[in-house]
C-alpha positions in Angstrom: -5.6 -140.7 -86.1 -8.8 -142.2 -87.3 -11.8 -140.3 -88.6 -15.1 -140.0 -86.7 -17.5 -142.7 -88.0 -20.1 -140.0 -88.4 -18.1 -138.6 -91.2 -18.6 -141.7 -93.4 -21.2 -141.4 -96.1 -24.2 -143.7 -95.7 -23.6 -145.2 -99.1 -20.1 -145.8 -100.3 -19.6 -145.5 -104.0 -15.9 -146.6 -104.3 -16.8 -149.9 -106.0 -18.8 -148.3 -108.7 -16.1 -145.7 -109.4 -13.5 -148.4 -109.5 -15.3 -150.4 -112.2 -17.7 -148.4 -114.3 -16.1 -145.0 -114.0 -12.6 -146.5 -114.6 -13.4 -148.3 -117.8 -11.7 -147.5 -121.0 -15.1 -146.8 -122.6 -15.9 -144.1 -120.0 -12.5 -142.5 -120.6 -13.0 -142.5 -124.3 -16.6 -141.2 -123.9 -15.4 -138.4 -121.6 -12.7 -137.3 -124.0 -15.1 -137.4 -126.9 -17.6 -135.3 -125.0 -14.9 -132.8 -123.9 -13.7 -132.5 -127.5 -17.2 -131.9 -128.6 -17.8 -129.2 -126.0 -14.5 -127.6 -126.8 -15.2 -127.6 -130.6 -18.5 -125.8 -129.9 -16.7 -123.1 -127.8 -13.5 -122.5 -129.7 -12.8 -124.7 -132.7 -9.9 -122.5 -134.0 -8.1 -122.9 -130.6 -8.6 -126.7 -130.7 -7.3 -127.0 -134.2 -4.3 -124.8 -133.3 -3.4 -126.9 -130.2 -3.7 -130.2 -132.2 -1.5 -128.9 -135.0 1.2 -127.5 -132.6 1.2 -130.8 -130.7 1.8 -132.8 -133.8 4.6 -130.4 -134.8 6.4 -130.6 -131.5 6.1 -134.4 -131.3 8.3 -134.7 -134.4 11.0 -132.2 -133.3 13.0 -134.5 -130.9 13.6 -137.2 -133.5 14.4 -134.6 -136.1 16.9 -132.9 -133.8 18.5 -136.3 -133.0 18.9 -137.1 -136.7 20.3 -133.6 -137.4 22.8 -134.0 -134.5 23.9 -137.3 -135.8 24.4 -136.0 -139.3 26.2 -132.9 -138.0 28.6 -134.9 -135.9 29.3 -137.4 -138.7 29.9 -134.5 -141.2 32.1 -132.7 -138.7 34.1 -135.9 -138.0 34.6 -136.4 -141.8 35.8 -132.8 -142.1 38.3 -133.3 -139.2 39.6 -136.6 -140.6 40.2 -135.0 -144.0 41.7 -131.9 -142.4 39.2 -129.8 -144.3 38.0 -126.4 -143.2 35.1 -126.1 -145.6 32.1 -125.3 -143.4 29.6 -125.6 -146.3 28.9 -129.3 -145.5 28.0 -128.7 -141.9 26.2 -125.4 -142.2 22.9 -126.9 -143.5 22.8 -129.1 -140.4 23.5 -126.1 -138.1 20.7 -124.1 -139.8 18.4 -127.1 -139.6 19.1 -127.5 -135.9 18.5 -123.8 -135.3 15.2 -123.9 -137.2 14.0 -126.9 -135.3 14.9 -125.4 -132.0 13.2 -122.2 -132.8 10.2 -124.1 -134.2 9.9 -126.1 -130.9 10.2 -123.0 -128.7 7.7 -121.0 -130.7 5.2 -123.9 -131.0 5.4 -124.4 -127.2 4.8 -120.7 -126.5 1.9 -120.5 -128.9 0.3 -123.7 -127.5 0.6 -122.3 -124.0 -1.1 -119.1 -125.1 -3.9 -121.0 -126.9 -4.4 -123.3 -123.9 -4.8 -120.4 -121.5 -7.3 -118.6 -123.9 -9.2 -121.9 -124.2 -9.2 -122.4 -120.4 -10.8 -119.0 -119.9 -13.5 -119.6 -122.5 -14.2 -123.1 -121.3 -14.3 -122.1 -117.6 -16.9 -119.5 -118.4 -19.1 -121.8 -120.5 -18.7 -124.9 -118.3 -19.4 -123.1 -115.0 -22.4 -121.3 -116.7 -23.7 -124.7 -117.9 -23.4 -126.2 -114.4 -25.3 -123.3 -112.8 -27.9 -123.3 -115.5 -28.4 -127.1 -115.2 -28.5 -127.1 -111.4 -31.0 -124.3 -111.4 -33.4 -126.6 -113.3 -33.1 -129.6 -110.9 -35.8 -130.5 -108.5 -35.5 -129.5 -104.9 -35.2 -133.2 -103.9 -31.9 -133.3 -105.7 -30.3 -131.0 -103.1 -31.7 -133.0 -100.2 -30.1 -136.2 -101.3 -26.7 -136.9 -99.7 -25.5 -138.8 -102.7 -26.5 -136.1 -105.1 -24.8 -133.5 -102.9 -21.6 -135.5 -103.4 -22.2 -135.6 -107.1 -22.7 -131.9 -107.2 -19.5 -131.3 -105.2 -17.5 -133.4 -107.6 -19.0 -131.7 -110.5 -18.1 -128.2 -109.1 -14.5 -129.2 -109.0 -14.6 -129.9 -112.8 -14.1 -126.4 -114.3 -12.9 -125.3 -117.7 -9.3 -125.9 -116.5 -10.1 -129.6 -116.1 -11.5 -129.7 -119.6 -8.3 -128.1 -120.9 -6.2 -130.3 -118.8 -7.9 -133.4 -120.3 -7.3 -132.1 -123.8 -3.7 -131.0 -123.1 -2.9 -134.3 -121.3 -4.4 -136.3 -124.1 -2.3 -134.4 -126.7 0.7 -134.7 -124.4 0.2 -138.4 -124.3 -0.1 -138.5 -128.1 2.9 -136.2 -128.5 5.0 -138.2 -126.1 3.8 -141.4 -127.8 4.9 -140.1 -131.2 8.2 -138.9 -129.7 8.8 -142.4 -128.2 8.0 -144.0 -131.6 10.1 -141.6 -133.6 13.1 -141.7 -131.2 12.8 -145.5 -131.1 13.0 -145.7 -134.9 16.1 -143.5 -134.8 17.8 -145.6 -132.1 16.8 -148.9 -133.7 18.7 -147.8 -136.8 21.8 -147.4 -134.6 21.1 -150.3 -132.1 18.3 -152.8 -133.0 18.0 -154.1 -129.5 16.5 -150.8 -128.5 13.1 -152.0 -129.7 13.2 -155.1 -127.4 14.1 -152.9 -124.4 11.3 -150.5 -125.0 8.8 -153.3 -125.4 10.0 -154.8 -122.1 9.9 -151.7 -119.9 7.0 -149.6 -121.3 3.9 -151.8 -120.9 4.4 -152.7 -117.2 5.2 -149.0 -116.3 2.1 -147.9 -118.2 -0.2 -150.4 -116.6 1.2 -149.6 -113.1 0.7 -145.9 -113.5 -2.8 -146.3 -114.9 -3.8 -148.5 -112.0 -2.4 -146.0 -109.6 -4.3 -143.2 -111.3 -7.6 -145.2 -110.9 -6.8 -145.8 -107.3 -6.1 -142.1 -106.7 -9.4 -141.1 -108.3 -11.4 -143.8 -106.4 -9.8 -142.6 -103.2 -10.7 -138.9 -103.9 -14.2 -140.0 -105.1 -14.9 -141.7 -101.8 -13.6 -138.7 -99.9 -16.3 -136.3 -101.2 -18.6 -136.5 -98.2 -15.6 -136.1 -95.8 -14.5 -133.1 -97.9 -17.9 -131.5 -97.3 -17.5 -132.3 -93.6 -14.2 -130.6 -93.4 -15.6 -127.4 -95.1 -18.5 -127.5 -92.7 -16.2 -127.4 -89.7 -14.3 -124.5 -91.2 -17.5 -122.6 -91.9 -18.7 -123.2 -88.3 -15.5 -121.4 -87.1 -15.4 -118.7 -89.7 -18.9 -117.7 -90.8 -20.3 -114.7 -89.0 -23.8 -116.2 -88.5 -22.2 -119.2 -86.7 -19.3 -117.7 -84.8 -21.2 -116.3 -81.9 -22.8 -119.5 -80.9 -19.8 -121.7 -81.5 -17.7 -119.2 -79.5 -20.1 -119.2 -76.5 -20.3 -123.0 -76.5 -16.6 -123.2 -76.7 -16.8 -125.6 -79.6 -13.6 -124.5 -81.3 -11.3 -127.2 -79.8 -13.8 -129.9 -80.6 -14.4 -128.7 -84.2 -10.7 -128.3 -84.8 -10.0 -131.8 -83.5 -12.7 -133.2 -85.8 -11.2 -131.2 -88.8 -7.6 -132.4 -88.0 -8.9 -136.0 -87.7 -10.1 -135.9 -91.3 -7.0 -134.1 -92.5 -4.7 -136.7 -90.8 -6.7 -139.4 -92.5 -6.3 -137.7 -95.9 -2.6 -137.1 -95.2 -1.9 -140.7 -94.4 -3.8 -142.0 -97.4 -1.9 -139.5 -99.6 1.4 -140.7 -98.2 0.6 -144.3 -99.2 -0.2 -143.2 -102.7 3.0 -141.1 -102.9 5.0 -144.0 -101.8 3.5 -146.3 -104.5 4.2 -143.7 -107.1 7.8 -143.4 -105.9 8.4 -147.1 -106.0 7.0 -147.4 -109.5 9.1 -144.6 -110.8 12.3 -145.8 -109.1 11.8 -149.3 -110.5 11.3 -148.0 -114.0 14.2 -145.5 -113.7 16.6 -148.2 -112.5 15.6 -150.8 -115.0 15.5 -148.4 -118.0 18.8 -146.7 -117.0 20.6 -150.1 -116.7 19.1 -151.3 -120.0 20.0 -148.2 -122.0 23.5 -148.1 -120.4 24.1 -151.7 -121.6 23.1 -150.8 -125.1 25.3 -147.6 -125.0 28.3 -149.7 -123.9 27.6 -152.0 -126.9 27.4 -149.2 -129.4 30.5 -147.6 -128.0 32.4 -150.9 -128.4 31.1 -151.1 -132.0 32.5 -147.5 -132.6 35.9 -148.6 -131.4 35.8 -151.5 -133.9 34.7 -149.1 -136.7 31.2 -150.7 -137.0 29.6 -147.4 -135.7 30.3 -143.8 -136.0 31.0 -141.2 -133.3 27.7 -139.6 -134.3 26.0 -142.9 -133.5 27.4 -142.9 -130.0 26.6 -139.3 -129.4 23.1 -139.5 -130.7 22.4 -142.8 -128.9 23.6 -141.2 -125.6 21.4 -138.1 -126.0 18.4 -139.7 -127.7 18.2 -142.6 -125.3 18.0 -140.1 -122.4 15.3 -138.2 -124.3 13.5 -141.4 -125.0 13.4 -142.4 -121.3 12.1 -138.9 -120.5 9.5 -139.2 -123.2 8.3 -142.5 -121.8 7.9 -141.1 -118.3 6.2 -138.0 -119.7 3.9 -140.1 -121.9 2.9 -142.5 -119.1 2.4 -139.6 -116.7 0.2 -137.8 -119.3 -1.7 -141.1 -119.8 -2.4 -141.4 -116.0 -3.5 -137.8 -115.9 -5.9 -138.5 -118.8 -7.4 -141.3 -116.7 -7.9 -139.0 -113.7 -9.1 -136.1 -115.8 -11.6 -138.2 -117.7 -13.0 -139.7 -114.5 -13.5 -136.2 -113.1 -15.2 -135.2 -116.3 -17.4 -138.3 -116.1 -18.5 -137.0 -112.7 -19.7 -133.7 -114.4 -21.4 -135.8 -117.1 -23.2 -137.7 -114.3 -24.5 -134.4 -113.0 -25.7 -133.3 -116.4 -27.5 -136.6 -116.7 -29.5 -135.8 -113.6 -32.9 -134.4 -114.7 -35.5 -132.3 -113.0 -39.1 -131.5 -113.9 -38.1 -128.0 -114.9 -36.4 -129.4 -117.9 -39.7 -130.6 -119.3 -41.6 -127.6 -120.8 -45.3 -127.6 -120.0 -48.4 -125.4 -120.6 -47.9 -121.7 -119.7 -50.0 -120.3 -116.9 -52.5 -117.8 -118.1 -51.9 -114.1 -117.2 -55.5 -114.1 -116.0 -54.7 -116.7 -113.3 -57.0 -116.3 -110.3 -55.0 -118.4 -107.8 -57.7 -121.0 -107.2 -56.1 -124.1 -105.6 -57.5 -127.6 -105.4 -55.7 -130.4 -103.6 -57.0 -133.9 -104.4 -56.0 -137.1 -102.4 -52.4 -136.0 -101.9 -49.8 -138.2 -100.2 -46.1 -137.1 -99.8 -43.0 -138.4 -98.2 -39.6 -136.8 -98.4 -37.0 -138.5 -100.7 -35.3 -141.4 -98.8 -37.9 -141.5 -96.1 -40.8 -144.0 -95.8 -42.6 -141.8 -93.2 -45.5 -140.0 -94.8 -45.6 -136.2 -94.1 -49.0 -135.7 -95.8 -51.7 -138.3 -96.1 -54.8 -138.3 -98.2 -55.2 -134.5 -98.2 -58.1 -133.0 -100.1 -59.4 -129.4 -99.9 -60.0 -126.3 -102.0 -58.8 -122.6 -101.8 -61.1 -120.3 -103.7 -59.8 -117.4 -105.9 -59.0 -114.4 -103.8 -59.5 -116.2 -100.5 -57.1 -115.8 -97.5 -56.5 -119.2 -95.9 -54.4 -119.9 -92.8 -52.7 -123.2 -92.0 -52.5 -123.9 -88.3 -51.0 -126.9 -86.4 -48.2 -128.0 -84.2 -44.6 -128.1 -85.5 -44.0 -131.0 -87.8 -47.7 -131.4 -88.8 -46.8 -130.7 -92.5 -47.8 -127.1 -93.0 -44.6 -125.9 -94.7 -44.4 -129.1 -96.7 -48.0 -128.5 -98.0 -47.3 -125.0 -99.2 -44.1 -126.2 -100.9 -46.2 -128.7 -102.8 -48.6 -126.0 -103.8 -45.7 -124.0 -105.0 -44.6 -127.1 -106.9 -41.2 -127.2 -105.3 -42.0 -130.9 -104.8 -44.3 -133.2 -106.6 -46.8 -135.4 -104.6 -46.3 -139.1 -104.4 -50.0 -139.6 -105.0 -52.9 -137.4 -106.0 -52.7 -134.1 -107.7 -52.8 -130.3 -107.1 -54.4 -127.9 -109.6 -54.2 -124.2 -110.2 -57.3 -122.8 -111.9 -58.2 -126.4 -112.8 -54.8 -127.2 -114.4 -52.6 -129.9 -112.9 -49.4 -128.4 -111.7 -47.4 -131.3 -113.2 -48.6 -130.2 -116.7 -47.8 -126.5 -116.3 -44.5 -124.8 -117.3 -42.7 -124.4 -114.0 -41.1 -121.0 -114.7 -44.5 -119.6 -115.8 -46.1 -121.1 -112.6 -43.5 -119.6 -110.3 -44.2 -116.2 -111.9 -47.7 -116.5 -110.4 -46.4 -117.3 -106.9 -44.9 -114.9 -104.3 -43.4 -116.9 -101.4 -41.9 -115.7 -98.2 -40.1 -118.6 -96.5 -39.3 -119.2 -92.9 -35.6 -119.0 -93.9 -36.1 -116.0 -96.1 -33.3 -114.6 -98.3 -30.9 -111.9 -96.9 -29.2 -110.8 -100.1 -25.8 -109.1 -100.1 -27.1 -106.3 -102.3 -28.6 -102.8 -102.0 -31.8 -102.2 -100.1 -33.5 -101.4 -103.5 -32.2 -104.7 -105.0 -33.4 -106.7 -102.1 -36.9 -105.6 -102.9 -36.5 -105.6 -106.7 -35.4 -109.3 -106.7 -39.0 -110.2 -106.1 -39.7 -109.3 -109.8 -36.2 -108.4 -111.0 -37.0 -108.4 -114.7 -39.4 -105.5 -114.2 -38.2 -103.8 -111.0 -34.4 -103.9 -111.1 -34.0 -100.8 -113.2 -37.2 -99.1 -112.0 -36.4 -97.3 -108.8 -39.7 -95.5 -108.8 -41.6 -98.8 -108.7 -39.3 -100.1 -106.0 -40.0 -97.1 -103.8 -43.7 -97.4 -104.4 -43.6 -101.0 -103.2 -41.5 -100.0 -100.2 -44.1 -97.4 -99.2 -47.0 -99.9 -99.7 -45.1 -102.5 -97.6 -44.3 -100.0 -94.9 -40.5 -100.1 -95.2 -39.8 -96.8 -96.9 -39.0 -94.9 -93.7 -36.8 -97.8 -92.6 -34.8 -97.7 -95.8 -34.5 -93.9 -96.0 -33.0 -93.9 -92.5 -30.1 -96.1 -93.8 -26.7 -94.5 -94.5 -27.2 -94.4 -98.3 -31.0 -94.9 -98.4 -32.1 -97.3 -101.2 -28.4 -97.6 -102.4 -27.2 -98.9 -99.0 -25.3 -102.2 -99.5 -26.7 -104.6 -96.9 -24.9 -107.4 -95.2 -21.4 -107.8 -93.8 -19.8 -109.9 -96.5 -19.4 -106.9 -98.9 -21.1 -104.0 -97.2 -20.9 -102.3 -93.9 -24.5 -102.0 -92.9 -26.4 -104.9 -91.5 -30.1 -105.2 -90.4 -31.8 -106.8 -87.5 -33.6 -110.1 -88.2 -37.0 -108.3 -88.0 -35.8 -105.6 -90.5 -34.6 -108.3 -92.9 -37.9 -110.0 -92.6 -39.8 -106.8 -93.5 -37.7 -106.5 -96.6 -38.5 -110.1 -97.5 -42.2 -109.4 -97.2 -41.8 -106.3 -99.4 -39.9 -108.4 -101.9 -42.9 -110.8 -102.1 -45.3 -107.9 -102.8 -43.0 -106.8 -105.7 -44.3 -109.8 -107.6 -47.7 -109.2 -109.0 -48.7 -112.8 -108.6 -52.0 -114.5 -108.2 -50.9 -116.5 -105.2 -49.2 -115.2 -102.1 -47.7 -117.7 -99.6 -46.4 -116.4 -96.2 -44.7 -119.1 -94.2 -44.0 -117.7 -90.8 -43.2 -114.5 -92.7 -43.2 -112.3 -89.7 -41.9 -114.6 -86.9 -39.1 -112.2 -86.1 -41.6 -109.3 -85.5 -43.3 -108.6 -82.2 -47.0 -109.3 -82.0 -48.1 -105.6 -82.6 -45.8 -105.1 -85.6 -46.9 -108.4 -87.1 -50.6 -107.5 -86.7 -50.0 -104.1 -88.3 -48.1 -105.6 -91.1 -50.8 -108.2 -91.8 -53.5 -105.5 -91.8 -51.4 -103.7 -94.4 -50.8 -107.0 -96.2 -54.5 -107.7 -96.5 -54.9 -104.4 -98.4 -51.9 -105.1 -100.6 -53.1 -108.7 -101.2 -56.6 -107.7 -102.2 -57.7 -109.9 -105.1 -54.8 -112.4 -104.5 -55.2 -115.9 -103.1 -53.3 -115.9 -99.9 -52.0 -118.8 -97.8 -50.4 -117.9 -94.5 -48.8 -119.9 -91.7 -48.4 -118.3 -88.3 -48.3 -119.4 -84.7 -49.9 -116.1 -83.6 -53.7 -116.2 -83.4 -54.0 -112.4 -83.8 -52.7 -113.0 -87.3 -54.5 -116.3 -88.0 -57.8 -114.8 -87.0 -57.7 -112.4 -90.0 -58.0 -115.3 -92.4 -61.2 -116.0 -94.2 -60.8 -119.6 -93.4 -58.5 -121.7 -91.2 -57.3 -125.2 -92.0 -56.2 -127.1 -88.9 -53.5 -129.8 -89.5 -52.4 -132.7 -87.4 -50.0 -135.5 -88.5 -50.2 -134.6 -92.1 -54.0 -134.4 -92.3 -56.6 -131.6 -92.1 -58.8 -132.3 -89.1 -60.8 -129.1 -88.9 -61.6 -126.0 -90.9 -63.6 -122.9 -90.5 -63.3 -119.3 -89.3 -61.6 -118.4 -86.1 -65.0 -117.9 -84.3 -66.4 -121.1 -85.7 -63.4 -123.2 -84.6 -63.4 -121.7 -81.1 -67.1 -122.5 -80.8 -66.5 -126.0 -82.1 -64.2 -126.6 -79.2 -61.8 -129.0 -81.0 -58.1 -129.1 -81.6 -57.9 -125.5 -82.7 -59.6 -124.3 -79.6 -57.2 -126.4 -77.5 -54.2 -124.8 -79.2 -55.7 -121.4 -78.7 -56.2 -121.9 -75.0 -52.7 -123.4 -74.7 -51.3 -120.3 -76.5 -53.1 -118.0 -74.0 -51.7 -119.8 -71.0 -48.2 -119.8 -72.4 -48.1 -116.2 -73.4 -50.2 -114.9 -70.6 -52.3 -113.0 -73.2 -56.0 -112.7 -73.1 -57.4 -112.1 -76.6 -60.9 -111.5 -77.5 -62.9 -114.0 -79.6 -61.4 -112.5 -82.7 -57.9 -113.5 -81.5 -56.9 -109.8 -81.1 -55.4 -108.4 -77.9 -57.5 -105.5 -76.6 -54.5 -103.1 -76.8 -53.9 -104.0 -80.4 
């Protein structure tokens, strides 16, 4: 089956991954970076793994030489009819010591690797989360960056340890191959020629396959996200109801299977190439070493070689072939691991404005906003959302943004909160350009309730405390005070465990209605003692009366704060000190509710349309008589 064309990413990156990312320089750079990170986290573990790897790499050759010496000594004893075991005992002891050393070294290395994997997983995942939390919002809206983030999330501490282990496995196998080759060359000089003939082509073939496998997986990233999306549509509780009613399950399953069939067929092709390469090496190497074994056996019959030479060549040649396969396999895994790590490095090289410290916002911030000649288009789009915007919001003023959907209201408040940066012009807070302010300090002075507000799987108390978690999380008295002020205390105390009720269905057993979640979100905003309060459709899930009552309370709570609100209900908008009317990314009118109605412009038209649609008849203040 073929995949839906819609699954393909808009910009394929296979070519780049097959050239730049597959270069030897990138592999070496990735390994050097991983070793540096590992040294910072656990230098003693790294030293231990290196030391044990070197020790184990010498054991096979040493065992082969001990075996040869033991067999030759034993043969001499038998030929001389001697029963003196003193000549063979040292070789037996040496063999025992080497076998025990190899076993112990392997066990200790596995222990150190697991310890290192745990430590690195913790540090790497923390570093990823810390870095991502400092990236601009635009990063998460770019499809290519989403793919980069997805690839980076697959690179955990285990991948770091795998790269280290596979690198040392490659070195260990390489040293084993060299040392075993030296032993066998002493017995059969043609061994060196055979190794030189079979090793390079096998190594190059496996490396090329490793690059192709990574490039294939690299190019699948967008499709992987599609597959997870289909699974989520069929399994997440917020989506199940609609997909069930629409009967979408067969369609979504078919789309999912289409992607999985494509992956399966591609994988089969790669498996077959790997199988052919391994079979070709196995046949050629087995035939070559068998020919040399026949030759050394014939030499033993002529007295030119010993029985020990034949026995050791037989065993060591098999071990050498295994070492070559292991070494080449480790080398191909190093290629893949290093390329995966390079994807993580690519993420860490992505920078956001939050990574540039600026001037801290004064604790005496008044919330005065000035927007000067601002233009803005979303990343990847040439269509302007905001055009040549200029206006002021005075300290402590309540301003409402009104306009039809898509006119730029939400985009504007996100620019004011510095979640985005304008393409042209500037926005100031108390006269300071937002671009020059420390972003963390700036956000401390902003309380924002989004249209898609957070519904945190946490206790009711924590859902409020998250608004100012550093000060509220361990202060239940303050949380309850905020709840009372925001009018949600009675709602919370009616829950099964009051403020300790675990909300949501993922981990708890008590869920809220959308309106109740929204009330908690508003209370969370008031937990932050900020200079600027932004309410973007913050009460859209409440009925008109509940919204009006909440905003009456909100005005009391927001006294002294600069407040920006977005609402489609004129009963709410009318409470603002000033209303800015937006259309197609521009401010076309401003004034109070009464002034704009008397003006008879776009706002008045929207107001009359609202009355006809809702069948409501509000007074000139925008309030229904029974409110």
